[in-house]
C-alpha positions in Angstrom: -19.0 -10.4 -12.5 -20.5 -10.4 -15.9 -24.5 -9.4 -15.8 -24.4 -9.1 -19.7 -25.1 -12.8 -20.2 -27.7 -15.3 -19.2 -27.2 -18.7 -18.3 -29.5 -21.3 -19.8 -28.0 -25.1 -19.6 -24.8 -26.8 -20.8 -25.0 -29.0 -24.4 -24.4 -32.3 -23.2 -21.5 -34.1 -24.3 -22.2 -37.3 -26.1 -23.2 -40.0 -23.4 -25.0 -43.1 -24.2 -28.6 -42.1 -23.9 -31.0 -43.4 -21.1 -33.0 -46.1 -22.7 -36.3 -46.6 -20.3 -36.8 -43.6 -18.0 -37.8 -43.8 -14.7 -41.1 -42.2 -13.1 -39.4 -38.3 -13.3 -40.1 -35.8 -10.1 -42.2 -32.8 -11.1 -40.2 -30.2 -12.2 -39.3 -27.0 -10.1 -42.9 -24.4 -11.2 -44.8 -27.7 -10.5 -43.9 -28.0 -6.6 -45.9 -25.7 -3.9 -43.4 -23.1 -3.3 -43.7 -20.9 -0.2 -46.1 -17.7 -0.7 -44.0 -14.4 -1.9 -41.3 -17.0 -3.2 -40.9 -17.9 -7.1 -40.0 -21.2 -8.8 -36.2 -21.8 -8.7 -35.2 -21.8 -12.3 -32.7 -22.6 -14.5 -32.4 -18.7 -15.6 -32.5 -16.2 -12.9 -35.3 -13.8 -13.7 -34.2 -11.8 -10.6 -35.9 -13.6 -8.2 -32.4 -16.0 -7.2 -29.8 -13.3 -6.6 -29.8 -13.6 -3.0 -31.1 -17.7 -3.3 -30.4 -18.7 0.5 -34.4 -18.8 1.2 -34.6 -21.0 -2.3 -31.6 -23.5 -0.6 -33.6 -23.7 2.3 -36.6 -24.9 1.2 -35.2 -27.2 -1.7 -33.1 -29.3 1.2 -36.0 -29.6 2.7 -38.5 -31.0 0.4 -37.0 -31.0 -3.5 -33.0 -31.7 -2.5 -32.8 -33.4 -6.3 -35.1 -30.2 -8.0 -35.8 -30.8 -11.7 -36.5 -27.6 -13.8 -37.1 -27.1 -17.3 -35.0 -24.9 -20.0 -35.2 -24.7 -23.7 -32.3 -27.0 -24.1 -32.7 -29.8 -21.3 -33.6 -30.7 -18.2 -31.5 -29.1 -15.4 -31.1 -31.3 -12.2 -30.3 -29.0 -9.3 -28.6 -30.8 -5.9 -28.4 -28.5 -2.5 -27.8 -31.1 0.4 -24.4 -31.7 1.7 -24.0 -34.9 1.9 -25.0 -35.2 -2.0 -22.9 -32.4 -3.0 -19.8 -33.5 -1.6 -20.4 -37.0 -2.6 -20.8 -35.9 -6.7 -18.0 -33.7 -6.1 -16.1 -36.8 -5.4 -17.0 -38.8 -8.0 -15.9 -37.6 -11.0 -16.3 -40.2 -13.7 -19.8 -40.5 -12.8 -20.5 -36.8 -12.5 -18.5 -35.2 -15.4 -17.1 -31.9 -15.6 -16.6 -32.0 -19.4 -19.9 -30.7 -20.0 -19.2 -29.9 -23.9 -17.4 -32.0 -26.5 -14.9 -31.3 -27.3 -14.4 -28.9 -24.6 -14.2 -25.0 -26.6 -11.9 -23.5 -24.5 -8.8 -24.0 -21.8 -10.9 -23.3 -18.7 -10.1 -25.8 -16.2 -13.8 -26.7 -14.9 -14.0 -28.1 -18.1 -12.0 -30.5 -18.1 -12.2 -34.3 -16.5 -8.8 -36.1 -16.5 -6.4 -36.9 -18.1 -6.2 -33.0 -19.3 -7.5 -31.5 -16.3 -4.5 -32.8 -14.5 -2.1 -32.1 -16.8 -3.2 -28.4 -17.0 -4.1 -27.6 -13.6 0.0 -28.6 -12.4 1.0 -26.3 -15.1 -0.1 -23.3 -13.1 -0.6 -25.3 -9.4 2.8 -24.4 -7.4 2.0 -20.8 -7.9 -0.9 -20.9 -5.5 0.5 -23.1 -2.5 0.3 -21.2 0.3 4.3 -20.4 0.5 4.1 -18.8 -3.0 1.3 -16.7 -2.2 2.5 -15.8 1.1 5.1 -13.3 -1.0 2.3 -11.0 -2.1 0.9 -10.9 1.3 2.5 -6.9 1.6 1.6 -5.8 -1.7 -1.8 -7.0 -1.2 -2.3 -5.1 2.7 -0.2 -2.0 0.8 -3.3 -1.9 -2.1 -6.1 -2.5 0.0 -5.2 0.6 2.5 -4.7 2.4 -1.3 -8.3 1.5 -2.2 -9.7 1.7 1.1 -8.8 5.0 2.3 -11.1 6.9 -0.7 -14.3 5.5 1.1 -13.0 6.2 4.6 -12.3 10.2 3.6 -16.0 10.0 1.5 -17.5 8.1 4.7 -18.8 5.2 2.2 -19.2 4.0 -1.2 -19.2 1.2 -3.0 -18.1 -1.5 -1.8 -17.5 -3.8 -5.1 -16.2 -1.0 -7.5 -14.3 0.8 -5.3 -12.6 -1.4 -3.3 -13.5 -5.4 -4.4 -12.5 -5.5 -7.8 -10.1 -3.1 -7.9 -8.1 -5.3 -5.3 -8.8 -8.4 -6.9 -7.6 -7.6 -10.1 -4.4 -5.9 -8.8 -3.8 -9.1 -7.5 -4.0 -11.6 -10.0 -2.4 -9.3 -12.4 0.9 -9.2 -10.1 0.7 -12.8 -9.6 0.6 -13.7 -13.2 2.7 -10.3 -14.4 -0.1 -9.1 -16.4 -0.6 -5.2 -17.0 -3.9 -4.4 -15.2 -3.6 -0.5 -15.1 -6.6 0.0 -16.6 -9.1 -1.5 -14.9 -12.3 -0.5 -17.0 -10.7 -2.4 -20.3 -9.5 -5.8 -18.4 -12.7 -6.0 -16.4 -14.4 -5.6 -19.8 -12.1 -7.8 -21.2 -13.0 -10.3 -18.5 -16.9 -9.9 -18.5 -17.1 -10.6 -22.4 -14.7 -13.4 -21.9 -17.4 -15.0 -19.6 -20.2 -14.3 -22.0 -17.9 -16.3 -24.6 -17.8 -19.1 -22.4 -20.7 -19.1 -21.0 -22.5 -19.5 -25.0 -19.8 -21.9 -25.9 -20.4 -24.3 -22.7 -23.9 -23.3 -21.7 -25.6 -21.8 -24.4 -26.1 -18.7 -23.4 -27.3 -15.8 -25.0 -23.6 -13.4 -25.3 -23.6 -9.9 -25.7 -23.2 -9.7 -29.8 -19.4 -8.6 -29.1 -18.0 -11.0 -26.9 -16.4 -13.2 -29.3 -14.4 -10.0 -31.1 -13.8 -9.1 -27.8 -12.4 -12.7 -26.1 -10.3 -13.2 -28.9 -8.6 -9.1 -28.0 -8.0 -10.2 -24.8 -6.3 -13.7 -26.1 -4.1 -11.6 -28.5 -3.1 -9.0 -25.1 -2.1 -12.1 -23.4 -0.2 -13.6 -26.2 1.6 -10.6 -27.1 2.3 -9.6 -22.7 3.6 -13.8 -22.9 6.2 -13.2 -25.4 7.8 -10.0 -23.8 7.3 -12.4 -20.0 9.2 -14.9 -22.0 12.2 -12.8 -23.3 12.3 -11.4 -19.5 12.6 -15.3 -17.9 9.5 -13.7 -15.8 9.0 -15.9 -12.4 5.7 -15.2 -12.3 2.5 -17.8 -13.2 1.9 -15.7 -16.4 5.7 -16.3 -17.3 5.6 -20.3 -16.3 2.6 -20.5 -18.7 5.0 -18.8 -21.6 7.6 -20.9 -21.0 5.9 -24.3 -21.1 4.0 -22.7 -24.3 7.8 -21.7 -25.6 9.0 -25.7 -25.0 6.2 -27.1 -26.6 4.2 -28.6 -23.2 1.3 -26.5 -24.7 -0.2 -24.9 -27.4 -0.6 -21.4 -28.2 -4.5 -21.8 -28.1 -3.5 -23.5 -24.5 -1.0 -21.1 -23.1 -3.2 -18.5 -24.2 -6.5 -19.7 -22.6 -5.4 -20.8 -19.5 -3.8 -17.3 -18.9 -7.3 -15.9 -19.4 -9.1 -18.9 -17.3 -6.5 -18.2 -14.6 -6.8 -14.2 -14.9 -10.9 -14.2 -14.7 -11.3 -17.1 -12.5 -8.7 -15.4 -9.6 -10.4 -12.1 -9.7 -14.3 -12.5 -10.2 -14.7 -15.3 -7.4 -12.4 -12.9 -5.2 -14.4 -9.8 -5.6 -17.8 -11.5 -4.4 -16.6 -12.7 -1.2 -14.6 -9.7 -0.4 -17.7 -7.7 -1.0 -19.5 -10.4 1.1 -17.0 -9.4 4.2 -18.1 -5.7 3.9 -21.9 -7.1 4.2 -21.2 -9.8 7.2 -19.8 -7.0 9.0 -22.8 -4.7 8.3 -25.0 -7.4 9.8 -22.7 -8.0 12.8 -20.9 -5.0 13.8 -19.9 -6.3 16.9 -17.3 -8.4 15.2 -15.1 -5.2 14.1 -14.4 -4.7 17.3 -13.6 -8.6 18.5 -11.4 -8.6 15.7 -10.1 -5.4 16.5 -8.8 -7.1 19.4 -8.3 -10.5 18.2 -6.7 -10.1 14.9 -6.1 -13.9 15.3 -9.4 -14.3 14.8 -9.8 -12.8 11.5 -8.9 -16.4 9.9 -11.9 -17.6 11.9 -14.0 -15.1 10.1 -12.4 -16.0 6.4 -13.6 -19.6 6.5 -17.3 -18.7 8.3 -18.1 -16.3 5.6 -16.9 -19.1 2.6 -19.4 -21.4 4.8 -22.2 -18.4 4.8 -22.1 -16.0 1.2 -19.4 -18.2 -1.2 -19.1 -17.0 -4.5 -19.9 -20.7 -6.6 -23.2 -21.2 -6.5 -24.0 -24.0 -9.0 -20.9 -26.6 -10.1 -21.9 -27.8 -13.6 -21.8 -31.6 -14.0 -23.1 -34.4 -16.8 -23.8 -37.9 -15.4 -22.3 -40.4 -17.2 -24.9 -43.3 -15.7 -27.5 -43.6 -14.2 -27.3 -43.1 -10.6 -29.4 -42.2 -7.6 -29.4 -39.2 -5.5 -31.6 -38.7 -2.3 -34.4 -41.4 -3.7 -33.9 -39.9 -7.1 -33.2 -41.7 -10.4 -31.0 -38.8 -12.7 -30.7 -40.5 -15.8 -27.6 -40.8 -17.8 -26.8 -37.8 -20.2 -28.6 -35.6 -17.7 -27.2 -31.8 -16.8 -26.8 -31.2 -13.5 -25.6 -28.1 -11.3 -24.0 -28.7 -8.0 -25.4 -26.5 -5.1 -22.1 -25.8 -3.1 -23.4 -22.8 -1.1 -27.0 -24.1 0.0 -25.1 -27.5 1.8 -23.0 -25.4 3.0 -26.2 -24.4 5.1 -27.3 -28.0 5.7 -27.8 -28.1 9.4 -27.1 -31.3 8.8 -24.0 -30.3 8.9 -23.6 -27.1 10.1 -26.3 -26.9 12.9 -28.4 -23.7 12.8 -26.1 -23.3 9.2 -28.1 -20.4 8.4 -26.7 -18.0 11.1 -22.9 -16.6 10.4 -21.1 -18.1 13.7 -17.1 -17.4 13.3 -16.9 -19.3 16.0 -18.8 -22.8 14.5 -16.5 -25.5 13.3 -16.4 -25.0 9.7 -14.2 -28.1 8.6 -15.4 -29.4 5.2 -17.2 -26.6 4.1 -17.4 -26.5 0.2 -16.7 -22.8 0.1 -13.3 -23.4 -2.4 -15.1 -26.5 -4.0 -14.1 -29.9 -3.1 -12.1 -32.9 -4.3 -10.3 -33.0 -8.0 -12.0 -29.6 -9.0 -11.2 -27.6 -5.7 -10.5 -24.1 -6.3 -6.8 -24.0 -7.1 -6.7 -19.8 -5.7 -8.4 -20.9 -2.8 -4.7 -19.8 -1.1 -4.6 -16.4 -2.7 -8.2 -15.5 -2.2 -8.1 -16.7 1.8 -5.0 -14.0 1.9 -6.9 -11.0 0.2 -9.9 -11.8 2.2 -8.2 -12.2 5.5 -6.1 -8.6 4.9 -9.3 -7.1 4.1 -10.4 -8.7 7.4 -8.0 -7.3 9.5 -7.7 -3.4 7.4 -11.8 -3.0 8.2 -10.9 -4.2 11.8 -8.7 -1.9 12.5 -9.9 1.3 10.8 -13.4 1.2 10.7 -15.7 1.9 13.7 -18.8 1.4 12.1 -20.0 0.2 8.6 -23.7 -0.3 7.7 -25.2 -0.8 4.3 -26.7 2.6 2.2 -30.3 2.5 3.3 -30.6 4.8 0.3 -29.0 1.8 -2.4 -30.1 -1.3 -2.2 -27.9 -4.5 -2.8 -27.8 -5.5 -6.7 -27.0 -8.8 -7.7 -24.9 -10.4 -10.3 -27.0 -12.2 -12.9 -26.4 -14.5 -15.5 -22.7 -15.4 -14.6 -21.8 -17.5 -16.9 -19.0 -19.0 -14.2 -22.4 -19.1 -11.7 -21.4 -17.3 -9.5 -23.7 -15.2 -7.4 -23.2 -11.8 -4.6 -23.4 -8.7 -5.0 -22.7 -6.2 -8.0 -23.3 -3.4 -5.9 -23.0 -2.8 -2.2 -22.6 0.7 -1.4 -21.6 1.2 2.2 -21.6 3.4 5.0 -18.4 3.7 7.0 -16.7 6.0 10.2 -13.5 5.9 10.8 -12.2 4.2 14.4 -11.5 6.6 17.5 -8.7 4.4 18.3 
């Protein structure tokens, strides 16, 4: 969850320029936003940390929103049907927003390279493969929650979500991560470097050096995993490299992508579980009595407060969405978190309802770029939800420490960067 860099916009891949531009809709800052609500921006200035009020207004009044940035216009799409349709049309809404692709991050590739690289790690994320980590996740979850219980609270992000998600992805890759602070620093710096190359982000000034230090560490780790014939994801990537099916660059960067993406998105989702329990405390008792309902909680959480807010695309041809013509070569941000609250798809979509039908939610993406690590994220959140219900009698936000939100994240995630809670043990 990097807050050190600020996303501006993607650098467009070469696409035939649009000739004869249609009448363009007004910019975001030219619209009549409700009093007290700042216009939605490409760069978050601190007003969009919890963007759901913006999304609700956009779905109703500007389902295709055009916003200005110093590099290019950026188009935001917010309704469920439109977002889902775009996610299912990768030939029109291309993920390859820069060309050549600077890093081996799956989110930047179209077929055939996306298909080839995804297959390298896909088998490691099937539910059967993930299930063998359940006991380890449970043990670590109990270990990280125990000090919070003893202290009567803490930061759900720093004290629980980050160490749990990082220890889990580290085990999957077989990449040691005893030094969480160092690994988190490298992860954040890699986000910054990725954003600078792929989306013209400002960067930190040290991100390139730090990223290559991380890559060197991963290369050394994969050398060890290959010698040990490790059956981990990291070992599999190492063998693909040594067998000539991946270049050294691809192997290092793909390993980094799995590590970074595997913990960052889950960290926010875990923190949001704490938040929802604070907002609906009766759910602790319900899940304590009916642990099977935890899976319902997980899916509704992914719908209601999913991590990924913006999915970057570039149009390869002129396309009409919600009556608005978007030109070829346009930078587009699909908003799955906005789509997930569209009441045309999910009645009363702004309400967390554990009993609703969540089929088709976009909390883990959709189409060819659906989240590879969704089974792992589901497992970590499921274990956490059951554990909190089992151990906690009450969970409240700390009134003296407001939620601090992620800003400028280059994988376009959004959620708590710090979420302080007060907890009491259950009497059961």
